[in-house]
C-alpha positions in Angstrom: 0.1 0.1 -0.2 3.2 2.4 0.7 4.3 1.8 -2.8 1.2 2.7 -4.3 1.0 6.1 -2.2 4.2 7.1 -3.1 3.7 6.5 -7.0 0.5 8.6 -6.6 2.4 10.9 -4.9 5.1 11.0 -7.6 2.7 11.0 -10.5 0.9 14.1 -9.2 4.0 15.9 -8.4 5.4 15.0 -11.7 2.2 16.4 -13.3 2.4 19.6 -11.7 6.2 20.2 -12.4 5.1 19.3 -16.0 1.9 21.5 -15.8 4.1 24.6 -14.4 6.9 24.1 -17.0 4.7 24.2 -20.0 2.8 27.3 -18.6 6.3 29.3 -18.2 7.6 27.9 -21.8 4.3 28.1 -23.8 3.7 30.4 -26.5 0.1 30.5 -26.3 -1.8 33.4 -24.2 -3.1 33.5 -20.6 -6.7 32.4 -21.8 -5.6 29.9 -24.0 -3.5 28.4 -21.1 -6.6 28.7 -19.0 -8.6 26.8 -21.3 -6.2 24.2 -21.9 -6.0 23.5 -18.2 -9.7 23.4 -17.3 -9.5 20.8 -19.9 -6.8 18.8 -18.9 -8.5 18.8 -15.4 -11.4 18.1 -16.5 -10.0 14.8 -18.5 -8.0 13.7 -15.4 -10.8 13.9 -13.1 -12.8 11.8 -15.7 -10.0 9.4 -15.7 -9.3 9.1 -12.2 -13.3 8.4 -11.7 -13.1 5.9 -14.3 -10.3 4.2 -12.3 -11.9 4.5 -9.3 -15.2 2.8 -10.4 -13.0 -0.1 -11.9 -11.2 -0.5 -8.9 -14.2 0.0 -6.7 -16.2 -3.0 -8.8 -13.2 -5.4 -8.7 -13.1 -5.2 -4.6 -16.6 -5.5 -4.3 -16.6 -8.6 -6.7 -13.5 -10.1 -4.3 -15.2 -9.0 -1.4 -18.4 -11.1 -2.3 -16.0 -14.1 -3.4 -14.3 -13.9 -0.3 -17.9 -14.1 2.0 -18.8 -17.2 0.3 -18.8 -20.1 2.8 -16.1 -22.4 1.9 -16.7 -26.0 1.3 -14.2 -28.4 2.2 
């Protein structure tokens, strides 16, 4: 569990650094950057929600399997 937390921390930190560098080095206007950031954040939120729903379904299936009575 600890490795997953470290991975997610690194992933988020890397994304923020990449976003910051993009904003600093981009030749686009501020409005274009804001539009890009809003779209990117919405996209990431959708992906995280999809991953969460998939993992939840997987865990619920595993829990249901574990709750079934064991026959010798």
